[in-house]
Steps between C-alpha positions, in 0.01 A plus 500: 500500500238330717229303318140543613190295452196678357139418584201646314154467651218475246185500717240407237303175502216369288322415826589493867568152638310428819807422709744763371634765735737670253417850386317482167207656316280394212657565161408820318671605174493873568643456849761258365634759256523769769661260746777398258576868439525549876749212523707663224510815712627305800755308291672825400583576865732196502651543154847350461479226763667172410259207519536123477149369573154625401164375622166628370229383739152583616213475469517351155763668278383298200171696501694798360443599141794404280584862427508594868717201585734599217521858630594371845762259366657771282516738797687240705768461233523876437544600864713231662838337448407140422714210630213260481513161673125442518181669376170362631142597417194369682215374284165333557395220263199680353713794383792310346514576127749435222536874437579577865752216527676613182519858625637396838762271350607771252575727798707248692242339725624147567268382777122491547334447837159348431219518756350152467401417863326177391436298187148401602207716395288460812795612717564800274130588522515481879790747507331737257766454231382593152709249305426133438731201527500482119618862476771430756638203304479692175690793660770265630552354154509843332758634745724195470470505120645853510805367680428694818571373849179439691409524865161357596323631809272264689318506835543168679252512790184663368227462765223252410697375196617140511877479537514248216420782257819680609714191449332430166567860394867453587504168316375669184733800532812290553428310181579822315863619467443759774795582724342713772187463713378730776271317743327733744278430794154653488506856633211625708557862394125529448217336694432257215504143639626635834280252686719216368834590656556161662637312202764230531772743397794285610396202289427717197832685533704182535317329213580789264869512593539123473315476170696781336827353630407169338467690171839669526387833648711620792346733754722809528255728684191436712262507202732464202637195322745490212636240262853521361577807709236719332431712811336842482790745498275802555304363795825379657595868532214549747606209720870592490432868571645630174402832345181537297279785378123469464289703257126552508246524778556275805853413375777470759869588469815442703855633481791408727721777638806491722318602816140413424265326261247722323152366428213675330155424361265679258178534701163603368257410223549459127326834449734675746803340336388618155457857632834491683318543832605173661716479813854366495530350847872481574686386809850406606582164654792550744795273447425313824152417373640395163644199681162359595361580154780297344410206723121524466503526120804280439364208699235454231777359284563128549875567514430737788712792621879474511613560856851621415356754256274633774798530735698683234220754447371545855770374735555168673354617831162594349470172311617274782267668748210442261597136448493437873146638519363268231624172649137425585413489130781254434398280794143493366624414147388823332853601395830327435857584399629365172820588312554804722147631442194556717217311327140402556416134542198358316301565819636855514393562142148396589496753785694770318281792614533398865877454476542839332283665765709335771810656344339845487379477860845394621664789321265764639466356851 
């Protein structure tokens, strides 16, 4: 039986961060209760699936009332065949509590992804985050004291913020027994700070990679660094094009078939989702297009995309023709070939979006 990954989108936040482009709404207890019931309804349509990874994200899942979180966790165990390898829940520092951590651990959660972003109050204030550096450190200690694995999210190139604050944040974090750090570049999904797009991204990016490497963290994906092999098993499914099902509004899903890949997304608002009036936007990705998806997503991984595996799935002629067309990227040091894999160089990682777009344009030209 095939094992799936499950993703649950909890769209509630205590406040909306100024830079955030993810779908979320301000927390409301009445809406929360109705929304969880709507997720239970959707869960039943996939009853009996075998699953090996679970990720509850948002939004801020830790804003949920304990009882509602318990109802969701119980429904997962009641409706799916559990072969669990990893169970992650996103939390923000201000909503980490002993009671929530105990509940999560009791139901098999073994990994917390904590939205820290910075450990300096003036930077957090700039971003519109509602937690303080003290709350972040306290949350880290509570999570580790519960014996849970911890991923810490940071943003490494926040416009107008001195780069030293990023490196100092990493210095503090790596003094804890944390084994995973996600370091993201600032996203201009909103207009906030959009006038400051000309930051020294290359220096910042290289500094972060080099610093984390010096502390024993190996980069395994563009934005993700792990110590002692503690990679995110669930997120790796996305990059390796493995099957996953998303629940909740704005959640995405993907299933591989013999002749096509099926993708779908729950589109609409929280209110429409609760009423069952949302749109399930579904489309098939032809097998020929699956090839370029495998490359575009897989190249995010530092190990790259195995060329022989591509040939086995899509035919030698398709792969070799593509390789001839991307010689320019190799000549310009954006890509390289290592251990039989197509990989990004450090320069290619810095220009990931452009490299991926180049691949898409080649495929459709």
